[in-house]
N, C-alpha and C positions, 0 to 999 in steps of 0.2 A: 208651686208648680216648678219653679226654677230648681229647687232642691231635688224634686223627683227627676227632673231632666238630668241633673248632675249625676245622681245615683245611677240613672239609666246609662249614661255614657261610661261611667266607671265600670258598670257590669259588662258592657260591650267590649271595652278595652281589655278587661280582665279575661274575657272569653277569647279574644284574639291572641293575647299573650299565651294563654293556655294552649290554644291550637298551634301557635307558632312553635312553642317549645316541643310539641309532640313531633314536629317535623325537622327540628333543628339539626339532628344528628346526621341526616342524610340529604343535605342540600345538593341539588343537581347542578353540575357545572354546565353553563350554557353552551360550551363547546361540545358537549356530549349529547345534549337533548333538553327537553323541557317537560314540566309537569302539565298535563292536559286535563286531569280530573283528580278529585280527591273523594275519599269516603266521607259521608256526612255523619260522622260518629262523634258523640260527645264523650269526653273522658275515655278515650280508647286505652285498652290495656296493653296493646302492642301496635307497632306501626310497620306496615308492609309497603315496600317500594316495588311496584310491578313494572318491569320493562316490557314494552310491546316489541316482541322480536319478529323480524321478517326473516324467518328461517329458510334454510335450503331444503329442497326435496330430500326426504330421509335416505333414499337409495343413492344419492349423488356423492361420489368420492371427490374431495377437493385436494387430496395430497399431491396429485400430479399437476395441480394448477397453481402451486406455490409461486412459480416464476412466470406464469402466463397472464394474459389479460384479466384484470379484476372482474369478478362477477358483481352484479348490481347489489347484492346483499352485503357486500364488504363494509360499506360505510356504517350501516346499521349495526352489524356484529362488532365492528371495531369500537364504535361508540359505547356499546354496552360493556365490553371488556374494560375499556379505559375508565369508565365511571366506577365499576366494581373494584377495579384495581386501586383507584384512589382511596376508596372507602376502606378496603381491607388494609392497605398500607397504614392508614391513620387509625386503624382499629375501630372504625365507626360501624363496620359490618363484619360479623364473624360467621354468618350463616347465609348461604345462598341456596335457593331452591330452583331446580331445573326441570324443564319439560322433556318428554321423550324417553324416560327411563324410570327404573324402580330401584330402591335401595339407596345406600350411601356410597358416594364415590370417594375412592382414595387410590393410592399408587398401586394397589393390588387389583383394582377393578379392570375387567377385560371388556368393558363397554366400548363399542366402536360406533361412533357417529360420524358420518361423512368421511369415512376412511381413517379417522384418528382415534387412538386410544390415549389415555393419560400418559402412558409411558412414551408414546410417540411425541406427544407435546413437550414432555420434559426434555427430550433430546433436542428440541428447538429453542429452548429458553435463551440461549446466548445469541440467537439470531436477531438482528435489528428490526426485522419485520414481524417479530412474534405477535404484537398486538393486532396485526392485519391478517394473521392466518385465519382462513375461513374454516373455523371449527367451533364447536359449542363453547360459548363464552364462559359458562360455569365450569366446564372441563378445563379450559385454559387457566382459569383462576385457581382451580384445585392443583393443577400441575405446577403453577408458579409458587403458590403460597402454602400448600399442604398443611403444615402445622398451624398456620394462622387462620384457617377457615374450615368450616364444615360445609361440604357440598352435598346436598340431599336431593334425591330424585323425588318429584311430586307428581307422578303420573301412573298410568295403568296400561300395561302393554296390550291386554285384550281389548280395552276400550280404544286404544290408538288404532289397532288393526281394524276394528269395527268402523271407526270414523273414516279411516283412509279408504276402506272399501265402499262405504256409503258415498263419499265424495267422488270417488272414481266412477261409480255407477251413475251418479247424478250428472256428472260432466258428459258421460257417454250418451245418456238418455237425452240430455239437452241438445247434443249435437244431432242425433237422429231426428228429434222433434223439429228442430230449426230447419233441417233440410227437407223434411216431408212437408212442412207448412209452406216452405219456399217453392216447392215444385209440385204442389198438390194438383195443379191444373195441367201438368206436363207429364203424361203417363210414362213416357220412355225414361225421362230423367229421374222420376220418382221411383222407378222400379228397383233400382240398385239398393236404395235405402229401405224400401218396403220389404224386399227379400231378406235384408239384414235383420229387420225387426221380426219377421216371421220365423227366421232361423233361431234368433236369440231367445224368443219367448215361446217357441214351439207352437205357433199359431197355425190355424188351418191354412192350407195353400191358397184358398180363395179369399183370404182376408183383404179388405179394401184399405186404401190409404186412410180414409176417415176412421175406420175401426182401429188401424194401427196407431193413429194419432191418439185416440182415446186410451188405448192400452199404455202408451208412453206417458201420457199425462198422469195416469193412475200410479205408474211406477215412479215417476218423478216425485210426486207427493210423498210416497213411501220412503224413497231414498233420502230426501231432504229431512224428513222427520227422524230417520235413523241417525243422520249426521248431527242434528240438533240434540238428540238424546245423548249421543256419545259426548258431545261438547259439554253438556250440562253435567254429566256424570264425572267427566275428567276435571271440571271446575271444582266439583265437590271433593274429589280426591285431593286436589291441590290444597284447598282450604283446610281440610282435616289435618293434613300434614303440617301446615303452617300453625294451626291452633295448638299443636303439640309442642311447639318450640318454647323454650324458656327464655329466649332472647327478647329484648324490648324492640329491637329493630332488625328486620330481616329483609333480604332482597329476593325477588322472584323473577325469573326469565321465562316468559311464556308467549306463545303466538298471540298477536294482537287481536285475533278473532275471539279470544277467551276473556279479554280485559273487562268488558262490561259485565259479564256473568260472574266473574271472580269478585269484582267490586261489590256487587249486590250481596254475595255470600259473606264477604268480609264485614260489610255493614251489619248484616243480620247477626254475625258472631260477636259484634261489639268491638271490632278491630278497626284501627285507622289505616288509611292507605293513601298513597300517591301513585297515580298512573303516569308513567314516563314514556314519552314518545321520543326515542333516540334519533339522532341525526341519521338521515338516509332511510327512515322507515317508510315502507309502502304497504298500504292495507289491501293488497291484491286478493287475499282470501276473504276479507270482509266484503269486498266488491263482488266477488264471485257468489258469495252467499246471498247478497242482495239481488243479484241477477237471477238466481234460482228462485228466490221468494217472489220476485216480480213475474217470473214465468208461471209460477203457481197461481198467483193472483189473477193472471190473465186467463186461466183455465175456466 
């Protein structure tokens, strides 16, 4: 019995050493964040570090905000850049995958995110506040290191548009639904919102508040499902890109709402992963999705 126990502990320790070695190349600096989850994959062929990004609204330009009051996403974005920068300098990571674009990024790329191109970022390299610039962390890495790293987009523009539209629709529907439910017994106050719903969905002029609410609930279910479908498809696109890499360790920067889905797909593909929550991360999108799910459950 003692011998069996001894061999059992040897097996456990060996497994732990094996797992630890898989993650040794990309240890996270606690000043930049912490690992909050890992893929439960035995003998992974590749290790992926996924940073949960609190990204800026895609249409917001931050170039004119360089010297203004910091936006709340600055800590998160700075922490992601600093950690990637450490790894690239030490040659621990040579491949970074980015959200929000397609193709491979280099100095000839004309991709513009939040008002910045890689050429714009190169012009800022000597500025002491370069790590704090509110721009795509992978783009900042590419601008700084160029020859020392490949920066690859792992997204689909059509799916991004579909997801953004679904999210915008869901937010608008939830707003109408909340107001109508709030004022359903106050005819005058409800009329403004009721008229809006009638116009939006081309409903009969005599539609009641109750009928409008039912229409909104149906539309909310549809919008949330469209959003989830877009997220799932984008997760699949990202993982397919990652699977094609020949590197043993890669880094991925993606919105935190994608993390759980990407983790499951990486496990299914036999890859190892660490999910990193950088300093300053806020899961506002995940909270919004939960709010939408809760609203549907209440229907």
